[in-house]
C-alpha positions as CSV (number, residue, x, y, z in Angstrom):
1,M,20.1,14.8,-9.1
2,A,18.1,11.8,-8.6
3,V,15.4,10.6,-11.2
4,I,12.0,11.3,-9.7
5,L,10.0,8.1,-9.5
6,D,6.5,9.5,-10.8
7,G,3.7,7.5,-9.0
8,N,0.9,9.7,-10.2
9,A,1.9,9.1,-13.9
10,L,2.3,5.3,-13.6
11,A,-1.0,5.2,-11.2
12,K,-2.7,7.1,-14.3
13,S,-1.4,4.5,-16.9
14,I,-2.1,1.3,-14.7
15,K,-5.8,2.9,-14.1
16,K,-6.2,3.2,-17.7
17,D,-5.5,-0.3,-18.6
18,I,-7.8,-1.4,-15.7
19,K,-10.7,0.5,-17.5
20,I,-10.0,-1.0,-20.7
21,Q,-10.3,-4.5,-19.2
22,I,-13.1,-3.8,-17.1
23,N,-15.1,-2.3,-20.4
24,K,-14.9,-5.8,-21.8
25,M,-16.4,-7.4,-19.0
26,A,-20.3,-8.1,-18.8
27,Q,-20.4,-6.9,-15.1
28,P,-18.0,-4.5,-13.6
29,P,-16.2,-5.4,-10.4
30,G,-17.9,-4.0,-7.2
31,L,-15.8,-2.7,-4.2
32,A,-17.2,-2.3,-1.0
33,V,-15.7,0.4,1.2
34,I,-16.5,0.4,5.2
35,I,-15.4,3.7,7.0
36,V,-16.2,3.8,10.8
37,G,-16.5,7.0,12.7
38,D,-15.3,10.4,11.3
39,N,-11.4,10.4,11.0
40,P,-10.7,13.5,8.7
41,A,-7.6,11.3,7.3
42,S,-9.8,8.1,6.6
43,R,-12.4,10.4,5.1
44,I,-9.9,11.7,2.7
45,Y,-8.7,8.2,1.8
46,V,-12.0,6.9,1.0
47,D,-13.0,9.8,-1.1
48,H,-9.5,9.2,-3.0
49,K,-10.4,5.7,-3.4
50,K,-14.0,6.5,-4.6
51,K,-12.6,8.6,-7.6
52,D,-10.2,6.0,-8.2
53,C,-12.9,3.5,-8.7
54,Q,-14.9,5.9,-10.6
55,A,-11.7,6.4,-13.2
56,C,-11.7,2.5,-13.6
57,G,-15.3,1.6,-14.1
58,I,-15.4,-0.1,-10.8
59,T,-18.6,0.0,-8.7
60,S,-17.8,1.6,-5.6
61,R,-20.3,1.1,-2.3
62,E,-19.5,3.2,0.7
63,H,-20.7,2.1,4.2
64,A,-20.1,4.9,6.4
65,L,-20.9,3.7,10.1
66,A,-20.9,5.6,13.2
67,K,-18.3,5.3,15.6
68,D,-20.1,3.5,18.2
69,I,-22.1,0.9,16.1
70,G,-20.0,-2.0,17.6
71,Q,-17.6,-4.8,16.8
72,D,-20.6,-7.0,16.3
73,Q,-22.7,-4.8,13.8
74,L,-19.2,-4.1,11.8
75,L,-18.8,-7.9,11.8
76,A,-22.5,-8.6,10.6
77,L,-22.0,-6.2,7.5
78,I,-18.7,-7.9,6.5
79,D,-20.3,-11.0,6.8
80,E,-23.3,-9.8,4.6
81,L,-20.9,-8.6,2.0
82,N,-18.8,-11.6,2.0
83,Q,-22.1,-13.3,0.7
84,D,-22.8,-10.4,-2.2
85,T,-22.0,-11.8,-5.5
86,E,-21.8,-7.8,-6.7
87,V,-19.1,-7.4,-4.1
88,H,-15.6,-8.3,-5.3
89,G,-13.7,-6.7,-3.0
90,I,-14.1,-5.6,0.9
91,L,-12.3,-2.9,2.4
92,V,-12.4,-1.6,6.1
93,Q,-10.5,1.7,6.5
94,S,-8.1,1.8,9.1
95,P,-7.3,2.9,11.8
96,L,-10.6,2.0,13.3
97,P,-11.7,3.5,16.5
98,D,-10.7,2.7,19.9
99,G,-12.5,-0.4,21.2
100,Y,-12.7,-2.4,18.2
101,N,-10.5,-5.4,17.4
102,S,-8.9,-4.7,14.2
103,Q,-7.4,-8.0,13.7
104,E,-10.8,-9.8,14.1
105,V,-12.4,-7.3,11.9
106,F,-9.6,-8.2,9.1
107,Q,-9.7,-12.0,9.5
108,R,-13.7,-11.8,9.0
109,I,-13.1,-10.7,5.4
110,S,-13.2,-13.6,3.1
111,P,-9.9,-14.5,1.5
112,Q,-11.2,-14.2,-1.7
113,K,-12.5,-10.5,-1.4
114,D,-9.4,-9.6,0.7
115,V,-8.3,-6.9,-1.9
116,D,-6.1,-5.0,1.1
117,A,-4.4,-8.4,1.4
118,F,-4.4,-8.2,5.5
119,H,-6.1,-11.5,6.0
120,V,-3.5,-14.2,7.4
121,N,-4.1,-16.2,4.4
122,S,-2.6,-13.7,2.3
123,A,0.0,-13.0,4.6
124,G,1.2,-16.5,4.6
125,G,1.0,-16.7,0.7
126,I,3.3,-13.8,0.4
127,L,5.9,-15.9,2.3
128,R,5.2,-18.8,0.3
129,G,5.5,-16.8,-2.9
130,E,2.1,-18.1,-3.5
131,Y,-0.9,-15.6,-3.2
132,S,-3.9,-14.2,-4.9
133,F,-3.3,-10.5,-3.8
134,L,-0.3,-8.6,-2.6
135,P,-0.9,-5.7,0.0
136,C,-1.0,-2.6,-2.0
137,T,1.6,-0.3,-0.6
138,P,4.2,-2.9,-1.1
139,A,2.9,-4.1,-4.4
140,G,3.1,-0.3,-5.4
141,V,6.7,-0.2,-4.4
142,I,7.5,-3.1,-6.6
143,A,5.4,-1.7,-9.5
144,L,7.5,1.3,-9.5
145,L,10.9,-0.4,-9.2
146,D,9.8,-2.6,-12.2
147,H,8.8,0.3,-14.3
148,Y,11.9,2.1,-14.0
149,K,14.0,-1.0,-14.4
150,I,15.7,-1.0,-11.3
151,D,16.9,-4.6,-10.9
152,L,16.4,-6.1,-7.5
153,V,18.2,-9.4,-8.1
154,S,21.3,-9.5,-5.6
155,K,20.7,-5.7,-4.5
156,H,20.9,-4.9,-0.8
157,C,17.4,-3.6,0.4
158,V,17.1,-2.1,3.7
159,V,13.4,-1.7,4.8
160,V,13.0,0.7,7.7
161,G,9.7,-0.4,9.6
162,H,8.1,-3.8,10.2
163,S,4.6,-3.2,10.2
164,N,2.4,-5.8,9.4
165,I,0.7,-3.7,6.5
166,V,4.2,-2.5,4.8
167,G,7.7,-3.4,6.4
168,K,6.9,-7.3,6.7
169,P,5.3,-7.9,3.4
170,M,7.7,-5.6,1.4
171,A,10.9,-7.5,2.9
172,M,9.2,-10.9,1.8
173,M,8.2,-9.6,-1.6
174,L,11.8,-8.2,-2.1
175,L,12.9,-11.7,-1.0
176,N,10.9,-13.4,-3.6
177,R,12.7,-11.4,-6.1
178,N,16.0,-12.5,-5.0
179,A,17.1,-9.5,-3.0
180,T,19.0,-9.2,0.2
181,V,17.1,-7.8,2.9
182,T,17.7,-6.2,6.2
183,I,14.8,-5.0,8.2
184,C,15.4,-2.5,10.9
185,H,12.6,-0.9,13.3
186,I,12.7,1.1,16.6
187,H,14.8,-1.2,18.5
188,T,17.5,-1.2,15.9
189,A,20.7,0.0,17.2
190,D,22.6,2.4,15.0
191,L,20.1,2.7,12.2
192,A,22.5,4.7,10.1
193,A,25.0,1.9,9.9
194,H,22.4,-0.1,8.4
195,T,20.8,2.5,5.7
196,K,24.0,3.3,4.4
197,Q,24.5,0.1,3.0
198,A,21.6,0.0,1.1
199,D,21.4,-0.2,-2.5
200,I,17.8,0.2,-2.1
201,L,16.4,1.8,0.8
202,I,12.7,1.8,1.8
203,C,11.4,4.0,4.7
204,A,7.7,3.4,6.1
205,V,7.7,4.9,9.6
206,G,5.8,7.9,9.7
207,K,8.3,10.2,11.3
208,I,9.4,13.4,9.5
209,N,13.0,13.7,8.3
210,L,14.0,10.4,9.9
211,I,16.3,9.7,7.1
212,T,18.8,12.2,6.3
213,A,21.6,12.8,3.6
214,D,24.3,11.3,5.8
215,M,22.4,8.2,6.2
216,V,22.4,7.2,2.5
217,K,24.9,5.6,0.4
218,P,25.5,7.6,-2.8
219,G,23.4,6.4,-5.9
220,A,21.1,4.5,-3.8
221,V,17.3,4.2,-4.7
222,V,15.3,5.7,-2.0
223,I,11.6,4.9,-1.7
224,D,9.8,7.1,0.7
225,V,6.4,5.6,1.8
226,G,6.0,7.6,5.1
227,I,2.9,10.4,5.2
228,N,3.4,13.1,7.8
229,R,0.8,16.0,7.7
230,T,2.4,19.4,8.7
231,E,1.0,22.9,8.7
232,T,2.2,23.3,4.9
233,G,1.0,20.1,3.6
234,I,2.3,16.5,3.3
235,C,5.6,15.1,3.6
236,G,7.3,11.7,3.8
237,D,10.3,10.2,6.1
238,V,13.3,11.3,4.3
239,D,14.9,14.6,3.6
240,F,13.9,15.0,0.0
241,G,15.7,18.0,-1.0
242,A,18.9,17.0,0.5
243,I,18.9,13.2,-0.4
244,S,17.5,14.0,-4.1
245,Q,21.2,15.4,-4.6
246,I,23.1,12.2,-3.9
247,A,20.4,9.5,-5.0
248,S,19.9,7.9,-8.0
249,H,16.4,7.7,-7.7
250,I,13.7,8.8,-5.3
251,T,10.2,9.2,-4.8
252,P,8.4,12.3,-4.0
253,V,5.8,12.8,-1.4
254,P,2.9,13.1,-2.1
255,G,2.9,11.8,-5.7
256,G,5.3,8.6,-5.3
257,V,4.2,5.5,-3.4
258,G,0.5,7.1,-2.4
259,P,-1.0,6.9,-5.7
260,M,0.3,3.7,-6.5
261,T,-1.2,2.0,-3.4
262,R,-4.5,3.3,-4.6
263,A,-3.8,2.0,-8.3
264,M,-3.0,-1.7,-6.9
265,L,-6.2,-1.9,-4.9
266,M,-8.1,-1.2,-8.3
267,L,-6.0,-3.9,-9.8
268,N,-6.6,-6.4,-6.7
269,T,-10.1,-5.7,-7.3
270,L,-10.2,-6.3,-11.1
271,R,-8.2,-9.8,-10.4
272,S,-10.8,-10.9,-7.6
273,A,-13.9,-9.9,-10.1
274,Q,-12.0,-12.0,-12.8
275,N,-11.7,-14.8,-10.8
276,Y,-15.2,-15.3,-9.9
277,M,-16.0,-15.2,-13.7
């Protein structure tokens, strides 16, 4: 039976440490969260982030905008927040409604306040191993692996999914830790042939049971980043029940990478505020 990588417990510990550090600061960090439209999933995510801010002592400012506010007004709000000295982090909840240019929006956020690490400056910094902020989900994965003392050096890591938010930066961060990395995606031929070679398998696609037990090497570490909503609740991309019988370590969904993603957002916001001091 695999060791369960408990993201809830580690995230709670990280947030406790963040609060201790913030209590020593003259001014608490400020996080501005922008949500456009009424996407129910986005509302859930934003509410979770507000609770995390409260737990850490971070001042949370929500800007809930109508779906039809338009690109120009959204950019104008970001410009205003870029200049606000009480705001240390700016987050635009994605996905944005149809008709918005997401890339233009993310690039408008000041790199000094880019706590989601979506700006091209952040992406380039990860490639070089020189950065102010790391993308929250890949950073949460690395933090989990470190906490459970799972060494990355010389390990064969297979990342399934090549998004700009998770897959690509995850691969670069693993390379920076001297792992050997394979990236798989929708056009990869014979996915199982690659996943069965993984010492550490990380799946971030958003497809229920994409990874089955016969696709996993016995003793592998399996990190499930996927979030899929079903009638019975939330599940990930891997067949947890079957794979947990053969893997050495595995993350649950929920309770694995998700809480770690939010903890890394709080940590990035703290670091941004410290950079302003």
